[in-house]
C-alpha positions in Angstrom: 1.0 -5.4 7.0 -1.0 -3.0 10.1 -2.5 -6.7 11.2 0.9 -8.0 11.3 2.0 -5.3 13.3 -0.3 -5.4 16.2 0.8 -9.1 16.6 4.0 -8.4 16.6 3.8 -6.2 19.0 1.8 -7.9 21.3 4.1 -10.7 21.0 7.2 -8.3 22.6 4.8 -7.4 24.9 4.0 -10.9 26.0 8.3 -11.9 25.4 9.3 -9.0 27.6 6.7 -9.9 30.7 8.6 -13.3 31.0 10.7 -14.0 33.8 12.8 -16.0 32.0 13.6 -13.6 29.6 14.7 -11.1 32.3 16.5 -13.9 33.7 18.6 -14.2 30.6 19.5 -10.9 30.1 20.6 -10.3 33.7 22.8 -13.4 33.3 24.3 -11.9 30.1 25.4 -8.9 31.7 27.1 -10.7 34.6 29.2 -12.0 32.4 29.9 -9.6 30.4 31.0 -8.0 33.8 32.7 -10.9 35.1 35.0 -11.0 31.9 36.1 -7.4 33.4 37.6 -9.0 36.6 38.8 -11.9 34.3 40.7 -9.4 31.9 42.8 -8.1 35.1 44.4 -11.7 35.4 46.2 -11.2 31.3 49.0 -10.2 30.6 48.3 -6.8 28.8 45.1 -8.1 26.8 42.3 -6.4 28.9 40.4 -4.8 25.8 40.5 -8.4 23.5 39.3 -10.4 26.4 36.6 -8.0 27.8 35.6 -7.9 23.9 36.1 -11.5 23.2 33.9 -12.8 26.1 30.9 -10.0 25.7 31.0 -10.3 22.1 30.7 -14.2 22.9 28.1 -13.8 25.6 25.7 -11.3 23.2 25.8 -14.1 20.3 25.0 -17.4 22.8 21.9 -15.2 24.8 20.6 -13.7 21.8 20.3 -17.0 20.3 19.4 -18.5 23.7 16.3 -16.0 23.0 15.5 -16.9 19.6 15.4 -20.4 21.1 13.2 -20.2 23.7 11.2 -18.0 22.0 10.3 -18.5 18.7 10.1 -22.6 19.9 7.3 -21.3 22.7 5.1 -18.4 21.8 3.5 -19.8 18.9 2.9 -23.2 21.0 1.6 -21.2 23.6 -1.3 -19.5 21.5 -2.2 -23.1 20.8 -2.3 -24.3 24.2 -4.4 -21.4 25.7 -6.4 -21.9 23.3 -6.5 -18.0 22.2 -5.8 -19.0 18.5 -9.1 -20.5 18.2 -10.4 -17.1 18.9 -8.0 -14.9 17.2 -8.5 -17.0 13.5 -12.0 -16.3 13.0 -11.1 -12.6 13.1 -10.0 -10.8 10.1 -6.6 -12.1 10.7 -4.9 -14.7 8.3 -2.8 -17.8 9.7 0.5 -16.0 7.6 0.1 -12.5 9.6 -0.4 -14.5 12.8 2.6 -16.1 12.3 4.6 -13.5 10.8 3.4 -10.9 13.4 5.1 -13.8 15.9 8.0 -14.1 13.7 9.2 -9.9 13.7 8.2 -9.5 17.9 10.5 -12.6 18.6 13.0 -10.2 16.7 12.3 -7.1 18.1 12.6 -8.6 21.5 16.1 -10.2 20.7 17.0 -6.2 18.6 16.2 -5.0 22.4 18.1 -7.9 24.3 21.6 -6.9 21.3 21.0 -3.4 21.6 21.6 -3.3 25.7 24.2 -5.5 25.9 25.9 -4.5 23.0 26.1 -0.7 24.8 27.0 -2.5 27.8 30.1 -4.1 26.0 31.2 -1.1 23.8 30.7 0.8 27.7 33.3 -2.0 28.8 35.7 -1.5 26.4 35.9 2.1 27.2 36.7 1.5 30.9 39.4 -0.7 29.8 40.4 2.0 27.9 40.6 4.0 30.6 37.5 5.8 31.1 36.5 6.9 34.9 34.8 4.2 36.3 32.5 6.4 37.8 32.0 7.9 34.6 30.7 4.5 33.8 28.3 3.7 36.6 26.7 7.5 36.2 26.0 6.4 32.5 24.5 3.5 33.4 22.1 4.6 36.4 21.6 7.9 33.7 20.4 4.9 31.0 18.4 3.1 34.8 16.5 6.7 35.1 15.2 7.9 31.4 14.4 4.1 31.4 12.2 4.3 34.2 10.9 7.7 33.2 10.0 6.6 29.8 8.1 3.4 31.5 6.7 5.8 33.7 5.3 8.6 31.6 4.6 5.9 28.0 1.2 4.8 27.6 2.7 1.5 26.7 5.7 0.9 29.0 6.8 -1.9 27.7 7.0 -0.1 24.2 9.7 2.3 25.7 12.3 -0.4 25.5 13.5 -0.5 21.8 14.0 2.9 22.1 16.2 3.3 25.3 18.1 0.1 23.9 18.9 2.1 20.5 19.7 5.1 23.0 21.7 2.1 25.6 23.9 1.1 22.0 24.7 5.0 20.8 25.7 5.9 23.8 28.4 3.3 24.4 29.2 3.7 21.0 29.9 7.6 21.7 31.9 6.8 24.8 34.0 4.3 23.6 34.7 6.3 20.1 35.6 9.3 23.0 37.5 7.2 24.7 39.5 5.9 21.9 38.0 2.4 21.3 38.3 0.9 18.0 34.1 0.7 18.3 33.3 0.2 14.6 34.4 -3.2 14.4 31.8 -4.0 17.7 29.0 -2.4 15.9 29.7 -4.6 13.0 29.6 -7.9 15.2 26.6 -6.7 17.1 24.8 -6.4 13.5 25.8 -9.9 12.9 24.7 -11.3 15.8 21.3 -9.6 14.6 21.5 -11.2 10.9 22.2 -14.3 13.1 18.8 -13.9 15.0 16.8 -13.1 12.0 17.7 -15.9 10.2 17.8 -18.3 13.9 14.3 -17.2 14.3 12.7 -18.6 11.3 14.1 -21.8 11.6 12.4 -22.1 15.0 9.5 -20.4 13.3 9.5 -23.2 11.1 10.2 -25.7 13.5 6.8 -24.3 15.6 4.7 -24.8 12.8 4.1 -27.8 12.8 5.9 -29.3 16.1 6.0 -29.2 19.9 8.0 -26.5 21.9 10.8 -29.2 22.8 11.4 -31.1 19.6 11.5 -27.1 17.7 13.9 -26.0 20.5 16.0 -29.6 19.7 15.8 -29.2 16.2 16.5 -25.2 15.6 19.7 -25.7 18.1 20.6 -28.8 15.8 20.6 -27.0 12.9 22.1 -23.9 14.8 24.9 -26.3 15.5 25.1 -27.7 12.0 25.1 -24.1 10.8 28.2 -23.2 12.6 30.6 -26.0 11.2 29.0 -25.0 7.7 32.5 -24.5 6.5 34.8 -27.3 8.0 31.7 -29.7 6.6 32.1 -27.8 3.6 36.1 -28.2 3.2 36.6 -31.9 4.9 39.0 -33.8 3.2 39.3 -36.7 6.2 40.8 -40.0 4.5 38.9 -41.7 7.2 35.7 -40.7 6.5 34.2 -43.2 3.4 33.6 -41.6 0.3 29.5 -41.2 0.7 30.6 -39.2 4.7 32.1 -36.4 3.1 29.8 -36.4 -0.1 26.7 -36.5 2.1 28.8 -33.5 4.8 29.5 -31.3 1.4 25.8 -31.3 0.7 24.7 -31.1 4.3 27.1 -28.0 4.3 25.2 -26.2 1.3 21.5 -27.0 2.2 21.9 -25.9 5.7 22.2 -22.3 7.0 25.5 -21.1 7.0 25.8 -19.4 10.7 29.4 -18.9 10.7 29.2 -16.1 8.1 28.2 -14.0 11.5 30.9 -14.7 13.6 33.9 -14.0 11.1 37.3 -13.2 13.1 37.7 -9.7 14.7 40.5 -8.9 12.3 38.2 -10.1 9.7 36.1 -6.4 11.0 39.3 -4.6 11.7 39.6 -4.3 7.5 43.2 -5.9 8.4 42.9 -9.5 6.2 44.5 -9.1 3.0 42.0 -9.2 0.3 38.9 -9.0 1.7 36.7 -7.5 0.6 35.1 -4.1 2.5 34.3 -4.8 5.8 30.5 -3.3 5.4 30.1 -5.1 2.2 30.8 -8.8 4.0 28.3 -7.4 6.9 25.6 -6.0 4.3 25.9 -9.8 2.3 25.9 -11.7 5.4 22.6 -10.1 7.0 21.1 -10.4 3.3 21.7 -13.5 3.0 20.4 -14.2 6.5 17.1 -12.2 5.4 17.3 -14.3 1.8 16.8 -17.9 3.8 14.7 -16.5 6.2 12.4 -15.1 4.4 12.9 -18.8 2.4 12.0 -20.6 5.9 9.1 -18.4 6.7 7.6 -18.5 3.0 7.8 -22.4 3.8 6.0 -22.0 7.8 3.5 -20.0 6.1 2.4 -23.5 3.6 2.9 -25.6 6.7 0.5 -23.6 9.0 -2.4 -22.8 6.5 -2.5 -26.5 6.0 -2.5 -27.4 10.3 -5.9 -28.7 11.8 -6.8 -27.0 14.7 -9.9 -28.9 15.1 
């Protein structure tokens, strides 16, 4: 376990130094700020617009990070031939693969923490929080991040703690401003569950394929998973019976990513006859973790049999 964690930390360091990742994070933050401007054009629906656009951007950019890192990090070890230096050491191939996976999930979790905290702060602003206070909070978090990076022996390892702090501060300010913050927190937890599952899909394809094909296959599985409900319930008479049967079977095979994007009414707990929100979130995240475990097991079996000579 110690070796897996060491590889995960090195993977996290490598990921956060990638300029592409900073571009994704920056663009995600700009989309959320744009939602705040877009909300001004709506008719008394400012909070809804900021929430829907903001959470959609958190989900989308987390998916992009999971696909990008999952399709490239393992391949880089092979391309740079650093894998030939690692494998002769007392590190098994499955430990290397699992360490890469944990590092990718940790990177995505940091992204969710920062962007989720921003979303909660924007919700508080819509609810009446002074813009000056919001700016002071952002400046304070930036100062805390700068201090942590300056004082920490390893600056990159300060990011998870600051991301957790940003999420906690955002939730606290939102609750103090009268915002229903728990549905947003539940939505962020589901985004993280989606990342856990999608990263395992990327690692599975990455264990035997190139980055381009891995990215294409992973996005394809994600799109199919987001349509699992429609495929399972399709009753169109235009389609042949064989096609409908195939789609129904495919809906059971592909990971159901629709579970991670429920309606906001469900997260608010106002859908008649629904299970408790906490139970729904726990079940969905548990489903993602179980499916991810199966995919990682398959990845390990494939990666062990690869010949790198």
